[in-house]
N, C-alpha and C positions, 0 to 999 in steps of 0.2 A: 275345709278352709274357716268354717265358722267357729269350729272347737279350737283350732290352733290360735286363732285371733283371742279367742276369750281366756284361753289358758295363759297366753302372754298378758292379758289384762290382770288376771288374778294374780301373776306372779310379779307384776311390775313394781318395783322398789321406789321407795320415796324419793322424789328429786327435789333436795332442798338447796342445791348448789345454785349461787346466784351470779357466780363469776366475778372476775374483776376485769378492770380495763374497760376501753369503750367498745371495741368489738363484742366481747364476751356478755356484755350487760345489754346489747341491743335486742328489742324485741323483734322476733321473727314471725310469731303468729299471736293474733288476740282471739281468745275464747270467751265470748260476753264480755266481762270487765276485767278479765285475768290475762296476763301477760306470759307468754314462753319465750325465754331468751335463747340467744345463740349459745350461751353457756351450757343450758340445760341439754340441747341438742348435742353438742360437743362431747358432754360427759357420756352421754349414752353410747356416741359412736367409739370414744375411746375405750369404754368397757367390752364392747364387741370386738374392737381390734386386739385387745390384751387378753380377753379371757372367754370371748363368746364362742360358740360353735364354730363359726367360720375360722376363727384363730386357731382352734384345737385341729382343724383340717389343713392348716398351713396356708390359709387364704388372707392375704393382706388387703383389708377392704379399702385402704387407702392408696394402694398401687393403682396409677392411671389405668393400666391394663385390665384393672377389675371394675372399671367404671359402671358396667351393668349391674354387677352385684352390689356395688355401693348404691346406686340408685334405688335398687330394690329395697335395700336394708334401710336407706333414709325414708322412704315412704312408709315402711313399717314402723319406725322410731316416731316419726310425725303423727302417725294414727295413735300410737301408745300415749303420747305426751298430750294429746287432745283429749283422749278418753279419760286420762289421769286427771285433768282439770275438771271436766264434767262429772266425773264421779266423786271428786273431793268436795264439790259444790252441793252435790246431792247428799253425801255423807253429813255435811255440816247442817243442812237443812233438817234432817233427821235426828239431829243430835245424837249420833252414833260416836261412841269414844272407845278407845282400847286403853286399858289398864296394864301396868307392869304384870299383875297376876295373870291376865289373858295371855300375855306373851310367854310368861314362865310355863303355864299349863301347855301351851302349844308346844314348847320346847321338850317338855316331858313327854308329850305323845310321840314326837319325833324320835327321841332316845329309845322309847319303848319299842319303835318299829325297826330301827337300825341295830339295836342290841345293846348299846352302851354309849356313855358320854365320849369315851375314847375314840369309839368307830364314828360318831358323829364328827368330832373334831379331824379325824383322819379324812373323812369325805370332804370336809370344808377345805382342808389343805390340798387335797388332790384337785379340786375344781377352782383354786386360788380364790376363795371367797373368805373375806376376814368375818370375824365374830360379829363385829358392829354392822357390816353389811347384811349378814345373815339374819340379825335380830331386826333391822329395818324391813328387809324384805317379808320376813315372817309377820311383823306387825301390819304390814299392807294386806298380807293375805288374811289374817284374823279380822281385819276391817271390812274386806270384801264379803267374808262369810256372814258377818253380822249384818250388812247391807243385804245380802240374798235373804236372810232370815226374815227381813221386813217386807221382802216382795211377794213371798208366797210360800206355800209348804214345799219341803223338799223330802218329806217322807217317803219310805220305801217299802212296799209290801213283800210278804214271803213269795207270793205269786210272781211278782217282778223279779225277784232274786233267782227263783227256780228257772223262769223263762230266759233269764241271761245266761244261766250256767248251761242250759241245754243248747242254746244258739251259738255258744262260744266254747263248746266243749274241748276243742284243740288247745285253748289257752291253758287249759288246766291239766294237759298230759306233760308229762317230764321224761326226759331221757334218763339213761343210766347215770347214777351219780356215785361220787366218792367222797368220804368224810376225811380230811386230813388236817394235821397241823403242820406249821412251817416255822423256820427260823430264818429270818432275812437279815443278811450282812450287806447293807444297802451300798451300791455304787452309783453316784451321780457325778460324772465327768466335769460338769458346769460348777457344781459345788466343791469339788476337789481342786478345781483350777483356781476358783475365788479363794480358797484357804491358802493356797500357794502364794497367791499374788498379794494376799492381805498381810502376810508375814513381813514384817520390816526387814528382815534378814534376807528376804528375795528381792528387793526393791529394784535392783539393777540386773537381775538375770534375764537371760534371753528368752524367747519363746520356745526356743527348742529345749532350754534347761527347765522351763515350767512344765512342758510334756513330759520330759524325763521323769521328774518328781511325781507328777500325776500317775505315770505309768507304775512308779515304784508304790505309791500308796494303794493303788489298785491291786497290785501283787500281794501286799500285805494283807489285804482284805481276802483275796482268794485263798492264801495260806491259813487265815483263821477259819474260814468256812471249812476247808479240808481238815483241820485239826478238830473242829466241832463235830464233823461228820464222822470221823474215825472213833471218837469218844462215844457218840451216841449210837453208833452201829453196834459197837461193842456192849453197851448198856442202854437200851432204849427208854428204860424206866426212868432215866435222868432227863427225858426230853422236856417236859413240863417246866421244871424248875429252871432248865437251861434257857428256855424260849422266853421266860419272864425276865431273865437277867441280861441275857444276850441279844435277843431279837430286835432289830431296828424297825420293825413293822408296828407302830404304836397302836393300831387298831387291834391286833391279835395278841400282841405280846402279854397285855395283863391276863388274858385267858390261857396262857400257856401255849401260844401260837395256833389255837384251835381257829379253824376256817369254817367249821360246819360241813354240812353236805353240799356240793356243788358239781354242776354239770361240766363236761369238758369245754364247751363253748364259753363258760364264765372265766376262764382263766387263761393267761397267755400261752401261747403254743408249746414252748418248752416245759413249762411247769406242768400243764395238762398231760403232755404226753408222758411224763415221768410218772406222774401220780397215778394215771389210770393203767399203767403197766404194772405197777407194784403190786404186790399182794398185802392184805391187811397185815398189819402188826409189823412192818418192814421200814426201815429207814433208808431213803434214798438221796443222793446228792454227791457234791454240790451242784445244783442246776443253775446255769447261768441265763438270766433274762435281763430286760432293760432296766430292771429295777436293782439288779445286784445278783448275789449268790444266795440261793434257797436250799436249806437242809429240810427234807419232807418226811414226816411219819404219816403213812396211810394207816387210818384205824378201822374203816369200814366200807362195805360197798352197798349200793341200793339198786334194784334192778328198775328198769324203766317202768312206769305206770301213770296213774291218774289221780289227782287230789279229789277226795270225795267231797260232796257238796257242803257237809257240815264244817269241814276244816276251813273252806274258803268263803264261807257263808258272810262273814262280818267285812272281810276285804270287799266283796261284790257289793254289799250294802253301802259300804263307804263310797266305793267308786261311783255308784248309780246317784247317791245324794250330791256328790260333787258336781256330777253331769247336770242334775236338775238345777243347782245352784248357778252353775255356768249359763245355763239357758235363761235364767231368770235375769241375770246380770246383761246377758246378750241383748234381750228384749229392752231393758231399760236404757242401754247404750244407744241403740238405734232411736228410741224415742227422743233421748236427750239430744242426740245429733241433728235430729230433724228441726228441733225447737231452738237450737243453738245459734248465736250470731257468731261465725267463724270467719275471720278476716286473716289472709296471707299477707302480711305487712312486706316480706321479703317473698316475691313470686317465686323464687327458686325452691321454696318449699311446698308450693301449691301441688297437690297430687295431680291435677291435669298436667302441669308442666313436667312433672317426674314421669308421668305416663307417656307423654310425647317423646321424652328423652330415651325411656325405655324400648320404644318402638323404633326410634331411629337407630339405636345401638343394635337392636335385634336384626333390623334391615341391613346395616352395615356388615354385620358378622354374616349374614346369609349370602350377601353379595360376594364377600371375600371368599367363603367357601365355594361358591358357585365358580368364581373365576379360577380358583385353585383347581377344581375338578376338570375344568374345561381347557385348562392351559395345555398346549402340546408338549409331549414329552420329548426330551432330546433323544435323538437316534444313538443307539449303543454303537461304540467303536468296535469294528471288526479287528480280529487279531492282526491281520495284515496292515490295518491303518495304525494300528498301536505301534507296531515295529518301525513304521516310516517314521 
């Protein structure tokens, strides 16, 4: 629990939105001499509702039926906002600043880890994060790292690295892997529907006609995928150049569609099944997934095994350094909270009130479940009674 809270603290983005209108400008919490407004809270709730983990699971946090989840989320957001104010005050006291060069260097490090600038852009697109938001979040992370450096040492010894490797050996075992390239002919029903509706010529057409046009566009994409598959099955040597010109996966297209080595669990099921059944140097497809149609070139296979310590040493070191920095900031946060003057201007945001609401909702749910379990079951009709 402690680490989760602090990871959220480190990743917390800059909340500069002050809102407009009377309600959004209202102060809901005072931390020392700083105000937290309704607008700041609403912005975080909106972010979770649109692109947070709960939204990705299909949970609408604003749905009255999800009041229990909403209250839990509200508690977390209130804590994050308070922590943000306290840490910003401390950063200002310590004269910690983040330059554009600091942010650019952090971006370079991330690009190195993900493989390329294009892959980073694709990841941001998949998670619905704008470049501006990404840079703001990254600036906050750099700021937190700089703060941690002023609090104590986060150095990691070779002995600590070896100890972590031995105690977590299962983390470094890997299953059988396949190396493959692919060409994606993207199919996104919502985007296609929007394309049809945005055409002035289709302004007056019915929903049924829109669907028919979307189905026609999907069929065209399927036919294109089949044509590419037939061409590449006959001559796999053209796969790389074709992927660069035809694939709609912006992350892998510049590399000729190369996805590197991956485990079966790393890919969606239809794609993984096709790739792992195929022999090296064979083209398979078109494979239909939720992303569209894939033509796959299997290049190589790797048996299950274990990463040697030397190969993962730097990753372990970075992980342990981050853990130490998180702990340093955690200790600072606890100290700052104890000495801070925190006033819940709107008692709705008081953790004690939220906790009471959580307990009440939990009790109601338990009672409803108990009543459901104890309710007498209606007797089944006999065949004779049914006939009557």
